N, C-alpha and C positions, 0 to 999 in steps of 0.2 A: 875855315870853318866848317861846317854840315851847311847844305840847306832850307832846312828843318830843323825847329826844336822838338819838332813831336809828330812823329806818324802815327794817328787815329784809327783804329779799325773797330768796326763797332756797327750795331742791326741801325739803317738807315729808317725815321718811321717819322711822319708829321703828326704833330701832335696839338691833340685840342684839347684846352685847361677848362673845368669846368668846374663851378662849386655843387658842391650838393651837405646833405643831412646823413649821422650817420644812421638814418631810419630806411635812406634813399638808400644804402646799399645792403642791410637789413631784408627791405624789402626784393630786389634784384639780386638778393644771395650771393650779396660781391664778399669777400673775406677783405677785410681793411689792411692797407699797409701795405701791399704786400702790388708783386707783380707779380700778374696771372695774364695765360701767354689763351688767346682765344681766336674761335674762325670769325672769317667776312662776315656769317650769318650769328652769330652772340653779338657781336659788335653790333650790329644796324641794332640788335633786338632795344642792346643797350640805351643806344643814342633813340630810336625814338619813342622808350621812356622816362626818357632824358630832354626831350624836347624841348619844357621849357624853360631848361636849362643852358642849352646847347644856344640860344639864343645868345647870352649873356661870353657866349664863348673866346677863347685867343686862339691862333692857329700862328705854327713852325714853326720850323726844320729843329727834327731833335735828337731823339737817343740817347742815350749816356754818352756813350764816346763822343757826338756828333756838340754836344750841350761842354761839354769838357774844351774839345779841340778850337770853340770857336770865343770862348772865354780864356785860352793864351793867347788866339791874334787879336781879342779887346784889349789888353792887354800888353799890345806892340810885340809879342809873339811872332814865329814862323810855326804854322802850318798846313796838314795835308790828312784831307780825311779818307778813307779807302772808304766804301758806303757799296748797296747794289738797290737800283731805284727803277721805274719802269718806265715805259713812254707814258703819260699819262699828266694828266695836271698839277697832281701832287705828286710827282717828279719832280717834273721841270721848275715844277716850285721850290723845293726842296734843293733842287741845286743852285739856282737862283738867292738862295738864300747863305746860301753858304758861299760865292762869293763877298755877294754884297756884306758879310763877316770878314770877307780875306782866309777865305781859307779855299787853299788850291784840292781839287780833289778829281778820287777816279772814274765820275760817271760818263766821259766821254763823249763825243758826239752821236749816237749810235746806239741809241737805249731802244729794250728787249719788249714789245709787248706784254699786260700785267696787271700788277698792280703792287702801289707802291704801297708801304708801311704804314702803320697806321694805329694812334697810339694815344686810347682815349686817358687824359689824367683827371681825376678826381678829386675833389680836394676840399676837407671837410671841416667844422668851425675851430675844432682844433689843431690846424695847421697841420692834420700827415695827410698825406699822397699816394692815391693807390691807383691803380697803371690799370690797367687792359687792353695786350697789343694782340692786336693780328699782322703777323711780317712783312702777308704778302709776297714779295720778289726777292724782300733780304732776306725772307729765309732757304735761300741757294746762293748766298753770297758763298765764291767756296775759293777753292786755294789761285786759280787761272785771275782772280778779281787782285791777286796780291801786288805791285807793284816793286819792286824788287830793289829795280835800284833807287827809290824816293828813299825803301826803307833804309839800303845804306847806308844815303844821303840824310839821313836824319840822323840826333842826339839818340832822343828815348822811339819806342816805340811802346806806345797806350793799345793796351787788348780790354774793351772793355768782356766784365763774366756772364753776359747775358749771352754771347755766343755760343757758349755749350749744351743750345736745348736746339740747336741745327747739328746734324752729324756733320754737313760742308764748310757751317761756322765754323765748327769747332776745329776742322781740317785747315779753314783757310788763318787760322788763329797757331796753330799749331807750326803750320810752314813760315808766314810772320817771324817768331818766335826762333824759329832755326835760320833766317836769312840775318835777322837781326845777331842771333849771337854770331855770326859768321863775317861781323862788318862790323863788331867793334859797339853795336849800335846798342844800348842800352836798356832795358828789356820792364814794363812799367804792367799792372793789372790790376783790374779790380772786380770784387767777388763782389761787387752792382745788387743782392740782393736777397736777405737771409731763405730767404724757397728756396732761390737759385744754390747755395751754398748745399742745404741741405736734403733737398732731392738733386742735383749733377755733382754730387762733388767730386764723383771719381774722375769724369768729362773737365774738369778744369783741374786735378792731381796732375792730365795730358797733357793738357792746357799750357802749365806753368811745368811739368819737364823735370828733371833732376834743379830748378833753380831759376830764380829771373833776379834781379835789380832791385826791384822795391813792387809793393804788394799795397792797394790800396781796401778801405776796411771800415764799414762803424762797428760799435761795442756786439751786437747782434749778431755781426755774423762774422767776426776774429772767432766768437765760442762756440758759434755752431761752428764755423772751419776745422776747430781744435777740439769739440766734444770737449765741452768742462765748462761749470760756471762760473770759475774762479777767471778772472784778467789779468792775474801775475802769471799763473800756468798758462795762459794764449799766448802771453809778450816769450817765455822762452818756449815753446812749441813752433812759434810764429818765426825764432832766429832758422827754424829749417828749412825756411820755405822759400826765404827771400833776404838779401845783404843786407838791406834796410826796408823799413815798411812803413804806414801811419794807422792806425788807427782813432778814427773821429768815435767822439764821443758828444755832440749835439753841445747845446750850449754849456756844457763843461771843459774843452776845447778839443784838445790831440793828441797823443801819445803816439812818440818818432822814435820807432829804433834808427838813429842813425848810421849802425855798421857798428857800434862800436858800447853803446848804454843808452838804455833808457829814459827820451823827457818829456819834461809835460810841456804843451802849450799852451796856457787860458786861453777861453774863451773870451766872447765878447757880448755884452747884457745887449738882450733887444724883443721885442714882443714881434715872438712867430705869425704870421697870420698861412704862411704855405712854406712847405718845406722841400715841395718836390723843386729837381734840381740844386740840393744844400752841396750832397756830395761831388759830384760832376763840377759845380764852381769848386768847390776844394781843393779837387785834383786837379783842375785846370791851372787854378791859382797858384799850388803847390809847385805846380810843374813849370810852369811862369818862373815863381820863386829861384828855384836849380840853377833854371838859367842861364839865371842873367849871376849869375856865385854868390847868390843868400848859401848859409847855412840850411841845413833841414831845419831846423827850428827858429833860424828867421823867416823862411819860407813855410813854416805852418802856424806860426803867426801872424803871416802875411793871408794867406788859406783861411784862416777863422775870420778876420776883416771880412774879407772876399763874399763867404757863406752867411756870411749874421748879415751884410747888408741884403744876400740876394733873400734870403726868405723870409724876410719884415715886408717885404710886397708880394703878389701874384705870378706868377711864372718863370721861368729857370736859368732868366740870363732877365742883367743889366742894362739899361741906358747907355749912350758911350758915352757921354756925361760920367756918370757915375764910374762907370770903368776909371776914368783918367782920375777923379779924386781920389782914388783907392792905391794908382797904378806906385811903385819902384821910381821915385825920383831914378 
């Protein structure tokens, strides 16, 4: 048995989530529903202009891969997170939050000076999340930050697609994939965001290389990736990219290709208040399920339950008791 179920690789971001209106987004010229990279000056401008909302904010260590690995460990899995934070208050907070959630990490004792990445997560009344991210030192995540021994000692390597926006981050993802495929560690990648797929497709193709074991995406990401408006066509095309894949459909559930055929996992009825973290939670629950011996369809059904639970409240995580209530017996 390998030490870890999943080795996660992604941007380290301290998330601040706030509630906003569509008018707020329009006034500040923020593109709704997407993740947009911004510099620190722009992020300060947004915070200053949303100061009345910030007072109601919650802070947590985040980034897509971190959210996924935390959900995995909260369900009872064994997770490791490779990331880069600075020697500042947010960096210390980030690493401690990982530890408190049972996640081993690559932070080390000697952190570099700089600014830890931050993400402003804005949630509108229709439950849609919009993110503006300043990567800070996380943009410098590089191949030398990969712990090859930990990758080799993991059942899965999970890479968030957001790493494609950084040249060194993309190189780190490729190195981790190569190490994994040389050590019988399966490779899973998330496409992360429709805008990422649209603007960085060639970089994502480099990260995927000749093929991976598992691909996560939502419907819009799948259609954008395959350059089609027909889901059946996308399902056929994606079989050339990954041995297995999952296409999440929100309240309608998910489509799973298990290596042989496409299956449908029905969704769970829920009134969504915040979709932030839904895809991350789905991936964490799915990876936990298959690592515990579930079939792809069983794991997707479990992941749909977990994702529906998280969208029914604010924030990308559940309380410990809620994880326990969902957990596979």
